[in-house]
N, C-alpha and C positions, 0 to 999 in steps of 0.2 A: 675834670678830677684823673682819667687816665693819661691825660699828659703831663700831670704833676708825677704821676708815679713813674713815668717812663724817665723823667728828668733825673728821679731821685736815683733810678737804677743806673744811668750812665753816670751820675754823680759816684755812686758808690764802686762801680767797674773803673772807673778813671781812679780813684783814690787807690786802690787794689792794686790797679797798675803799677802807680806810682812807689808804693811800700814795696813792690815786688821788685822794682828797677834799683831800689836804694838797697836791699838786700843782696841783690845779685851783684851791683858793683862793690858792696863791703867785701863780698866772696871772692871777686875776682883781685881787689886790692890784696886781702889777706893771702891768696893763693901766690901773688906775686912777689910780695915780701918772703914767704916760705921757700919759694923757689930760690930767691938772690941769697938767703940766709941772711938777710940784713932786719935792724930795728926799725922802729918809728923815727923817719925825721922829718925834715920840713916839707919835703915834697911829698912824703906819705899823708901827713897832715892834711896838706893842700887838696891831693885827690879826694881823701874822706872827706873834707869839707865840701868840695865840689858833688860828690855822688849825695851828700845828704842835702845839701841847700837847693840844688834845682829840683827835685821832687819835692821837697818841702813848698818851694813859691808855687809849684803845679798845685798841689793839694789846699794851699790858700786862697789862689786864684778860681780854684772851682767850688771852694767852700764858703768864702766871703764875698763881699760886695768890692773886689778891688779895682781902683780907679787905673786907668792906663798909664799915668803918669807914676804911680806907686811901683808898679810892675816894672815899666822900664826903670826905676830909679835901683830897683834890687837886682835886675839882671845885669845892668852896669856895674854894679859892684862885682857881681858876678866874675864877669869878664873882665876887670881890672884886676881881682885877685887871682885869675888864672894866669891873666898875661903877665904878670909881675915877674921879676927875676927871680929864677931857683938855681939850685945849683945841679949842673948836668950830670954830676956822678951819681946821682940818686935816682 
């Protein structure tokens, strides 16, 4: 029973870390937008999507029974989204 309890704590710590990474990433994006004195554009939305999506995949992988193929498909989708063309001025 102690093994199950330690796994639960590891899951809890990993989920808290992923949520902290989301909040930290959003804070960095917000500060960068404020420093450049610009609004939300396509690149900003792309950055927000990545900052929120990757930790969400991590949380889902920790808390659910993800199969390797599903995780690979989701990460491939993120890679395609990030590497797609974007405007260099933003």
